[in-house]
N, C-alpha and C positions, 0 to 999 in steps of 0.2 A: 632782243641782245643777239648781237654773233660773237657765235664762243671759237667760232676759223680761229689759227694762229700759227697752225703749220700751211708752208707752202711748198709748193714744186716749178720749177721752174718754167714759162706760160706757153713753150716752144710745144712741150708737152703736148696741149689741149692744144694749140694751134692745130698741129701737126692731125690730132684723135679730129677734126670738127675736118679738116684736108679730107683727112681718107674717108673721111662717110661724107662726103659732098659729092664727092669724085664717082662715087655708087650713090649717090639716085639721092641720097637722105635729107629732107628738110633740116636741116640745120638752124637756120632760124627760130624754127618753129620748137626744137630741140632744147634753146635753149631758153625759149620763151618758158617753158612748163617747166623746166630748172628753178626758171627764174634766176640766170645772170645776163648780165647785159655785155652788149660785147667791148665796152670800155672796160670788162675785169678781162677780157680776152687779150687786144688789142695795145693797149695804153701802160700795161704794166709789167715790168722782165720777171712777176712772180704769182703763181694764180694760188688760188684756196685749191691745199690737196683733199678740205673733206672735200669739194665741189665738183673735183676732178676723177678722183674716185666715183660721186655720183652720173658725172658727165662719164667716164667710161662704161661703166656697168649697165648707162641706157640705149647709150651706143651697143653695146652687146644686142643688147634684148630686142631693139629696131632692126638691127639686119641679119637679126637670128647668126650670127656671127659669133661662136664664142671666142674666139682665136684675132677677132676684128685688129687693128695696129699693130700686130708686132708680121713678121717676117716667118708666114708659111705657108704661103703659095694659094693659097686654095681658102672656102669656108666653111669653117667647122661648126658641126652641129655643136647647139647649149646641151649642158651636159657631158660633154666628151672630157672636158677637166676633171671630172670627179670621177669618172672610172679610172683614167691613166691615175688618178691616185692613188686611186682601192690597191690598182694595180703590183702599187711599186711600195703598199706597203707595207710589205709580204718580205719585201728583202732583207735580205740581211745584214747589208753593208749599205754604203754610197755607194760603192763600185757597180753591186748587179743594179741598183737603184738607176746609176743611170742609162746603164744597156740596157733595162727593161723598158725603161720607158721612150728610147727610140725604139724598139722593136714595139710600142705599141704605136709609133706616131709611120711606123709600116703601114697601119692594119686601120687606120682613122681616116675615116670621109673626109677630103677635106686637104690634109695635109699634104703638102710634096717638101716641105724640107722637115727633115729628122733633127738631134743633134747627135753627133761620135766621140765616142770617149779616144782618144791614145793616151800613150803613156811615154812619158823623154826619160826617159831610164837614168841618164848622164847628167840631166841636169835638174832630175827628182824634181818631176812637175805632171799637172795630170793635166792633160787639155780637154775642152768637150768644145769643139766646133760644131760650124753647123755645116751638113755634107746631105743630099739630095736621097730621096727614097732611091729602093731596088727598079721602081718603072719609070725612073725619071733620071733622061741620056744627062750626060757632064755637060753638052754645048743650051742645053733646056735649060739648066741649075744655072749656071754661066746666067745665060740670059736675062732671070728671076732677080737676080743680083744686080746685076747693072741698073734694072729698073727698077729695084727696091727703092725705099725711102730711107735714108740713112737713120731715121728716127725708128722705123720697124723691127731693122735690125739692133740697137741700141736696146729696144722697149724687149729685145725677143731673147737678149743675152743676161738682163736684166732681170726678168721673169725667172728664167733657167740657174741662174745663179743664186736670186733670191732659194727658191724653191728648194734646192741643195740644203742651200745651209737649214729652212726648216727642218725637215726631214731628220738630218742630222739633230738639230733641237741646239745648233750652236753657230759662228757665222767664221764661214770662210775669208779665208785672205789670200784676193784676188794676188796673181804676181803680174799680170800683162792683163789686157782686152786688148787684142788685133781687129780693127775694120781694114775692107776691103777697099775702103774707099779713101781719099785725100779730105781734111779733116775738114768737116763744113761751122758755117763762121758760130753756126750757132752753138759749138761742143763746144769753141773757145773753155768757154770759161768749166767743165766739162776735165777739158781738159787741164787746167790750170789749179783746181784742187781734189782733183779724186785723187786717192789713198795707192792705186795701182796703175803701172806704168800700161800707158796708153802711145797706143801705135796703128798709124793710119799708113795706107796703100802697101796693104800685107796679102800672103797669096791667100790670105781665108779671116774669115768673122769665127772670132768667140776668145772665152778665156783659158788662160793656167792658172794651179792654183797649188801651194806644196800637195806634194803625189800623197801623205803622208791619211791625209785625208777622204781618203776611196774606203780607206778600213775603219770609218768609223761607223757604228754600226743603226739600222734605223730605232727611233728612237717615238715615231707619231704612232698615234693606232684611229679607227674610225673616230674615235671619241674626240679626241682632240680634231680632226680632216674638221670639223663642221660649224669649231669656230673661225681655223685655217679658209674656208671656202664662203664664211662670213664679211671678210675683210679684202678679200683679190676683189679685184685685182691692185687698187692703194697702196697694199706694204710691200706689191712683187715690185712695183715700178718708180716709183720712189727715188731720190738722187741718198746712194745707200752714205753719203758724206754727211746726211741729215744725223745718221745714227748717235754721234757724235757731242750731239747737244743734250742739254739735260734733259731737256720739250721733250725729246722724240726719245731718250729712254723709260720716261713715265708714259707716255703714249704705246709704248712698251708690254709693260709692263701691264698699265690698265685695259686693252685691247684682251688681253688674251680669257678676258670671265669678266662681260657686265653687266652679270645676272650680281642676288643681293649681296655674293660672295666677296663684292667686288673689291678692292683693296682699299683702307684708309691714306691717309695720308702719312697717318705715322708709320703706318706698315712696308710701308713703299719708297720714302724715306730710309727705315729701316734696309732695305735689301737691296738702296741704292752706296750704305753706309757714308750717309750723311743724316744730320740730328733735324729734326722737320722744321723747323723757323730757317736752317740755312737750304734745307730743297725750296720752300719758300725763295727765296731771297733768291737763289739763282732764276728760280719760274720767273721774280716780278720783273730778273733783267736783261729776261728774252721776251720780253710784254706779255708775260700769260698768267699762269694760276692753275694750281690742281682742280678746279673744279670744274676749272674752264677745259682742259683736258676731260674730267670726268663726260662734260657733256658733250666734247668732239665722238669720244669715244662712244658712248652707249649710243649718237646721233646715227655715226655713218652703219651702224649695228639696224637703227631702224630698216635707213635705207635699204637694207638689203632683208631684214626681215619683211618689210612689206613689198618687197619683189618675189616671194614665194606666195604663191594664192593658197595652200592647203593652211597658212598661220593664220589664225584669226589671230582679231587685237587683241585679244583676251592671251591670247597664250605668250604674243609681241610684249603686251608687259610683264610678263608675266618672267620671262627670260630679260630680261632687260633691268629686273629686279628694281618694279614697281609693285605696288602692293593695288592699287585697286588701275582698271583699266583708264580712269575715267584723268589718274592723273599722268597712266604715258599721253592723252592725247592733247592734254594741258601743252606738257612740257614741249610734243610736239609740235604746237603750235606757235608755243616764244621760238622754239630754235626755226621751222621756216615760215612760221607765219600760214601759212594754209595747216586743215588737217590729216590725221593720218589716213581717211578715206579719198581725198581728195586729189589727193599725192597719188593712190591707188588709182583711180580712174586717170590722172595721167598715162600710166604706165603704159595700163592694157586699155586704152581704146584704141 
């Protein structure tokens, strides 16, 4: 049974595979291992979001680069993002967290591009822009930007924005997204539908948002960090416009807890100020259901946990809310057509 109903622009997957191929990755084998056909990539405008998240995590592991597909300037060791998160969790507010994240980039091996916070008091805007680390000259940085794939820059800005939203536990509305390059043809859909103002051929790559959000406190901690890392980078890269759909709102609620305490349809409907009947009708109108979305979230979590060598199948089953390991095995085989062991063998072979 195919439980996947959420999608991302296929250009995201195409760009990711192109970058991997250019660096020597056997992308044909990669797609085969993940049971993704070339037709899924070449013949459609939209691509499974679950498969995209799975593909992204596998590429990062194969290439041993945690920032693969982003405009960073080098190869970043696996585990760096987790350490950066732990570094900023103890900040008092978003202003301090953005500054500290930029400082982390200065000392993290492989990073040559960092975020830089600027304040526009006249417009009451905060600006986060791409900037070179101190050891990189302005000319070298300009060269990196000219050679960068526009999708890598877009991906990086999306990750920075979504990460900031997560830190303060609320959506940060963007006033503008600025790109240094002309608008690519594949960006036209994004430019037409994105709620923020998109500007191209600018003097920098970055985004702007209302200044007051810098004073919002950091609300996350080490406990919530585990769930956050579990679904990265999928939820950091997806088109933010999808958050306006009911299915995306339901997924956002369900993905926070995939254990025994995963909320039922009644509780989710209550959180969205809907009746259960209305919730089910709206989801049906979006070609999905509560059960399908629940399965999607559990499947994404399973992909992540199976990539953690120190997690036994019993531990994973418990984290996913299954009473028995055998029930997890049956569910995973139903979702993917292979067993958890076969999936793990492909990961680490």
